[in-house]
C-alpha positions in Angstrom: 70.2 18.8 -21.8 67.1 18.5 -19.9 65.5 15.7 -22.2 69.3 13.9 -23.3 69.3 13.4 -19.3 65.8 12.3 -19.3 66.8 9.9 -21.7 69.8 8.4 -19.8 68.3 8.6 -16.5 64.5 9.4 -16.5 64.2 9.2 -12.7 60.5 10.8 -13.0 59.4 8.1 -15.7 61.5 4.9 -14.6 59.7 3.7 -11.6 57.4 6.1 -9.6 57.7 2.9 -6.8 61.7 3.7 -6.5 61.1 7.7 -6.2 58.6 6.9 -3.5 60.5 4.1 -1.8 64.1 6.0 -1.9 63.0 8.8 -0.4 60.6 7.6 2.3 62.7 5.1 3.9 65.0 7.1 5.1 62.6 8.5 6.9 60.7 5.5 7.8 64.6 4.3 9.5 64.2 7.7 11.3 61.3 7.0 12.9 62.0 3.4 13.5 64.5 4.2 15.7 62.6 7.2 17.4 59.4 5.1 18.0 61.5 1.9 19.6 63.6 4.7 21.8 60.3 6.1 23.1 58.2 2.9 23.1 60.9 1.2 25.0 61.3 4.3 27.2 60.4 2.6 30.5 63.1 -0.1 30.0 65.6 1.8 28.5 65.0 4.0 32.2 65.6 0.9 34.1 68.6 -0.2 32.3 70.6 3.5 31.3 69.2 5.8 34.2 69.0 3.4 37.1 67.9 5.7 40.5 65.7 5.2 43.6 62.8 7.1 42.1 61.6 5.4 38.7 59.8 9.0 37.9 63.2 10.4 37.8 64.6 8.0 35.6 61.5 8.0 33.4 62.4 12.1 32.9 66.1 11.5 32.6 65.2 8.8 29.7 63.0 11.4 27.7 65.5 14.3 28.7 67.9 12.7 26.5 65.6 11.8 24.4 65.3 15.3 24.2 68.4 16.9 24.2 69.6 14.7 21.2 67.0 16.9 19.2 68.9 19.9 20.0 72.0 19.5 17.1 69.1 18.9 14.7 69.3 22.6 13.5 72.9 22.7 13.3 72.2 19.3 11.2 70.0 21.0 8.9 71.8 23.7 8.1 74.7 21.7 6.8 72.8 18.9 5.3 70.0 20.8 3.7 72.5 23.2 2.4 74.1 20.4 0.7 71.4 19.4 -0.6 70.6 21.9 -2.3 74.5 22.7 -3.8 75.1 18.9 -4.5 71.7 17.4 -4.8 69.2 15.9 -3.2 70.0 12.4 -4.0 73.7 12.7 -2.7 72.4 14.4 0.6 69.9 11.4 1.3 73.0 8.8 0.9 74.8 10.6 3.7 72.0 10.6 5.9 70.7 7.4 5.6 74.7 6.0 6.2 74.6 7.6 9.5 71.2 7.3 10.6 72.0 3.5 10.3 75.5 3.8 12.4 73.3 5.3 15.6 71.0 2.4 15.2 73.4 0.6 15.7 75.3 1.7 17.9 71.9 1.6 20.3 71.6 -2.5 19.4 75.4 -2.8 21.0 75.3 -0.3 23.5 76.5 -2.1 26.6 74.3 -1.1 30.4 74.4 0.8 33.6 75.3 -2.3 35.4 78.2 -3.0 33.0 80.0 -0.2 32.3 78.4 2.4 34.7 78.0 6.3 34.1 79.3 5.7 30.7 76.4 4.2 29.5 73.6 7.2 30.0 76.5 9.4 28.1 77.4 6.5 24.8 73.4 6.7 24.7 73.2 10.2 24.3 76.1 10.4 22.0 74.1 7.8 19.9 71.5 9.9 20.1 73.3 13.2 19.0 74.9 11.3 15.8 71.5 10.4 14.8 70.1 13.7 15.7 72.5 15.1 13.4 71.8 12.5 10.7 68.4 12.7 10.3 68.4 16.8 10.2 68.9 16.9 6.7 66.5 13.6 6.0 63.3 15.6 5.9 64.5 18.2 3.6 66.2 16.7 1.2 63.6 13.9 0.7 60.8 16.3 0.8 62.3 18.3 -2.0 63.4 15.3 -3.7 59.5 14.0 -3.8 58.0 17.4 -4.6 60.3 18.0 -7.7 59.4 14.7 -9.3 55.6 16.0 -9.8 54.3 19.0 -11.1 50.4 18.2 -10.5 50.7 15.5 -7.3 52.8 17.3 -4.9 50.7 16.4 -2.3 50.6 12.5 -3.0 54.2 12.2 -3.7 55.4 14.2 -0.2 52.7 12.6 2.0 55.0 9.2 1.8 57.1 11.1 3.9 54.6 10.1 6.6 53.7 6.8 5.0 57.2 6.2 6.1 56.8 7.3 9.3 53.6 5.3 9.7 55.1 1.9 8.8 57.5 3.0 10.9 54.8 2.9 14.1 53.5 -0.7 12.7 57.2 -2.1 12.9 57.9 -0.6 16.3 54.7 -1.6 17.7 54.6 -4.7 16.4 58.1 -5.7 17.9 56.3 -3.9 21.1 53.2 -6.2 21.2 55.2 -9.1 20.5 58.2 -8.7 22.8 55.9 -7.6 25.9 53.6 -10.7 25.6 56.2 -13.4 24.7 59.0 -12.5 27.0 59.2 -12.1 30.8 60.2 -8.8 32.3 63.5 -10.4 32.8 64.1 -10.9 29.6 62.9 -8.2 28.0 65.3 -6.1 30.4 68.3 -8.2 30.1 68.4 -8.9 26.1 64.7 -8.5 24.3 64.8 -4.7 24.2 67.5 -5.0 21.6 65.6 -6.8 19.2 64.0 -4.0 17.7 67.3 -2.3 17.2 69.2 -4.7 15.7 66.7 -5.1 13.1 66.5 -1.3 12.1 70.2 -2.0 11.0 68.8 -3.9 8.3 66.6 -1.1 6.8 69.8 1.1 6.4 71.3 -1.2 4.1 68.2 -1.5 2.0 67.3 2.2 1.7 71.3 2.7 1.0 70.5 0.3 -2.2 67.6 1.6 -3.4 68.8 5.5 -2.9 71.9 4.6 -4.7 69.6 3.6 -8.0 67.7 6.5 -7.9 68.0 9.3 -10.3 68.2 13.2 -8.9 64.8 15.3 -9.0 64.3 16.8 -12.9 63.7 20.0 -11.0 67.0 20.0 -9.2 68.7 19.3 -12.5 67.3 22.0 -14.5 67.7 24.6 -12.4 71.0 23.7 -11.3 72.7 23.5 -7.8 72.7 26.4 -5.3 75.2 29.1 -4.5 74.6 30.5 -1.1 71.3 28.7 0.3 71.9 29.9 3.3 72.3 33.8 3.2 69.4 33.5 1.0 67.6 31.7 3.1 68.5 34.4 6.2 67.9 37.3 4.1 65.4 36.9 1.4 62.9 34.3 3.0 63.3 34.8 7.1 59.6 35.5 7.0 59.1 32.1 5.2 61.1 30.3 7.6 59.2 31.5 10.2 56.1 30.6 8.9 57.0 27.2 8.1 58.5 26.5 11.7 55.0 27.4 12.8 52.9 25.0 10.5 55.5 22.2 12.0 54.5 22.6 15.4 51.1 20.8 16.0 52.4 17.8 13.0 55.4 17.0 15.9 53.9 17.9 19.3 51.0 14.9 17.9 53.0 12.8 16.8 55.2 12.5 20.0 52.1 12.9 22.3 51.1 9.5 20.4 54.5 8.3 21.3 54.1 8.5 24.8 51.1 6.8 25.0 52.5 3.4 26.0 54.6 4.8 28.4 50.9 6.9 30.1 49.4 3.8 29.7 51.4 2.2 32.1 52.5 5.2 34.7 48.6 6.8 34.8 46.4 4.0 33.6 48.1 0.9 35.1 47.5 -1.2 31.8 49.3 -3.8 30.7 52.3 -2.5 28.6 51.5 -4.8 25.8 47.8 -2.7 25.5 49.2 0.7 24.9 51.8 -1.0 22.1 48.6 -2.7 20.5 47.0 1.0 20.3 49.8 2.3 18.4 50.0 -0.7 16.2 46.3 0.4 15.1 47.1 4.0 14.8 50.8 3.7 12.9 48.2 1.5 10.2 46.1 4.4 10.1 48.5 7.0 9.4 50.6 4.8 6.8 47.0 4.5 5.3 45.9 7.8 5.7 48.9 10.0 4.7 48.7 9.2 0.9 45.1 9.6 0.9 45.0 12.9 2.6 48.0 14.5 0.5 46.4 13.0 -2.6 43.0 15.0 -1.4 44.8 17.8 -0.6 45.7 18.2 -4.4 42.3 18.7 -5.3 40.7 20.5 -2.3 43.5 22.3 -1.4 46.5 22.2 1.5 45.4 25.1 3.8 41.7 24.3 3.7 42.5 20.9 5.1 45.2 22.1 7.6 43.3 24.5 9.0 40.3 22.1 9.6 42.2 19.6 11.1 43.6 22.2 13.5 40.5 23.1 14.6 39.3 19.4 15.7 42.7 18.7 17.4 41.9 21.8 19.4 38.3 21.0 20.3 38.7 17.4 20.9 42.1 16.6 22.5 40.3 17.5 26.1 37.6 15.1 25.7 39.2 12.5 24.2 41.3 12.2 27.1 38.6 12.5 29.6 37.0 9.0 27.6 40.2 7.6 28.4 40.6 8.5 31.8 37.0 7.4 32.8 37.6 4.2 30.6 41.0 3.0 31.0 41.1 -0.3 28.7 42.5 -1.8 25.3 39.3 0.0 24.1 39.6 3.4 25.5 43.4 3.4 24.9 43.2 2.5 21.2 40.0 4.7 20.5 42.4 7.7 21.3 45.3 6.7 19.3 43.2 6.1 16.6 41.3 9.5 16.6 44.9 11.4 17.1 46.4 9.2 14.3 43.9 9.9 11.9 43.7 14.0 12.2 48.1 13.4 12.7 47.9 11.8 8.9 45.0 14.4 7.5 47.5 17.2 9.2 50.5 16.0 8.3 49.7 14.1 4.9 49.3 17.6 3.8 52.3 19.4 5.4 55.4 18.4 3.2 54.1 19.6 0.0 52.6 23.1 1.5 56.2 23.5 3.6 58.0 22.6 -0.2 55.9 25.1 -1.6 56.8 28.0 0.4 60.4 28.1 -0.7 62.3 28.0 -4.2 64.1 24.9 -5.6 67.3 26.7 -4.4 66.6 27.0 -0.6 64.3 24.6 -0.7 66.5 21.7 0.9 67.8 23.5 3.5 64.5 25.4 4.2 62.6 22.7 5.0 65.1 21.4 6.9 65.6 24.1 9.0 62.5 24.8 10.2 61.5 21.2 10.6 64.5 20.5 12.6 63.5 24.0 14.8 60.4 23.1 15.0 60.7 19.3 16.5 63.1 19.9 19.0 61.3 22.2 20.7 57.8 21.2 20.3 58.2 17.6 19.7 61.9 16.0 21.1 60.5 17.0 24.4 56.6 16.9 24.3 57.0 13.5 26.6 58.7 15.1 29.0 56.8 17.9 29.4 53.9 15.6 29.2 55.1 13.2 31.9 56.1 16.9 33.7 52.3 18.4 33.3 51.2 15.2 34.7 53.4 15.3 37.3 53.2 18.8 38.6 49.1 19.1 38.0 48.1 15.4 39.4 46.1 15.3 36.6 46.1 12.6 33.8 44.2 14.9 31.6 47.3 17.3 31.1 48.8 15.6 28.0 45.4 17.3 26.4 46.6 21.3 27.6 49.8 20.5 25.2 47.8 19.3 22.4 45.4 22.3 22.3 47.6 24.9 22.9 50.0 23.8 20.2 47.2 23.5 17.7 46.3 27.1 18.0 49.7 28.2 17.2 50.1 26.4 14.3 46.6 27.4 13.5 46.9 30.9 13.6 50.0 30.1 11.5 48.1 28.9 8.4 45.8 31.9 9.1 49.0 34.0 8.4 50.2 31.6 5.1 46.9 32.3 3.9 46.5 36.1 4.0 50.1 36.5 2.7 51.5 33.7 0.6 48.9 31.6 -2.2 50.3 28.0 -2.2 48.0 25.9 -2.9 
């Protein structure tokens, strides 16, 4: 039956480009919206969370950003299990439809000046809606990618972060153009909405591509799972915990990079455009670097690469911020963002394949989705808030480096446990 299905659908043979595009475009939409919200946090805080204290407004903005992630474990269980039962493609189609709705709501959202307290409430609802939708995206799309290749799992799975890198390039590009060409009044009045309207265009394109992508061969051969959630919690809970730990450094570094435009404005007193230029270059590095390091992990081993990168994060984060604070300039902000983005590409480009290899086919979508969406809200979604809070409490602009060091140590310990207990590479 498998050969007949291959003859008619041939998703693995028909087009590698279609496979990679179908899986990565949803992740790109997810991160595009997240990055736009984070990059324009200062503007959004003024429009939706106005208070007498700008710091309080910013903390409310990032707090809403973080709270929206609390719904993601629920979405991961629902959509992850759906991906293991109905198929990776079905889950990917559902998630991108709801994601597009969430992005559209942000584009048309009235401000506090127009509708009062309802404005921040509606922003929160939009974030919760999208948080639920994207929860299953990473699990189903990663499973879809790795199940299309037996020998190049690292390379195929790395396109999850190719999509994220591309999203960073697009979001940063809008940040550079809008902050450079528009006045502050124009940006606050209507300019900030342009990136969200553009994001609405990604959804239909992704939906079209996914409709014409076949199911993964491995899922078709194994068939739908019967009780993936129960099996995950009763038989594979230890793998779930290990998978959560591997995501910690990936998500903390990603959100610290997202925080950098705000950091450049608030702590270094640099023009907003400089922060966006830095993240634009960093996004290019992630876009190009993730597939390279994913390919490299297929030959040198995933654990070996990720351990080395974790160590580099731990020893270099503090000196990097020291140099930046001592040199608050375009060169300084570009330098640290590029270094963090390069390390991020090396770690995260390898991560999805490692996560997929921790779970069998029957629970892969659920296991990846849940572990990712437990770790991201805790260590990622609140990272900008934690970084801003650490800076305020310690009165030190070096405080974000403390968070990076702590999370790199956590992931390093977990990788050592995996190396001792599970042969994955």
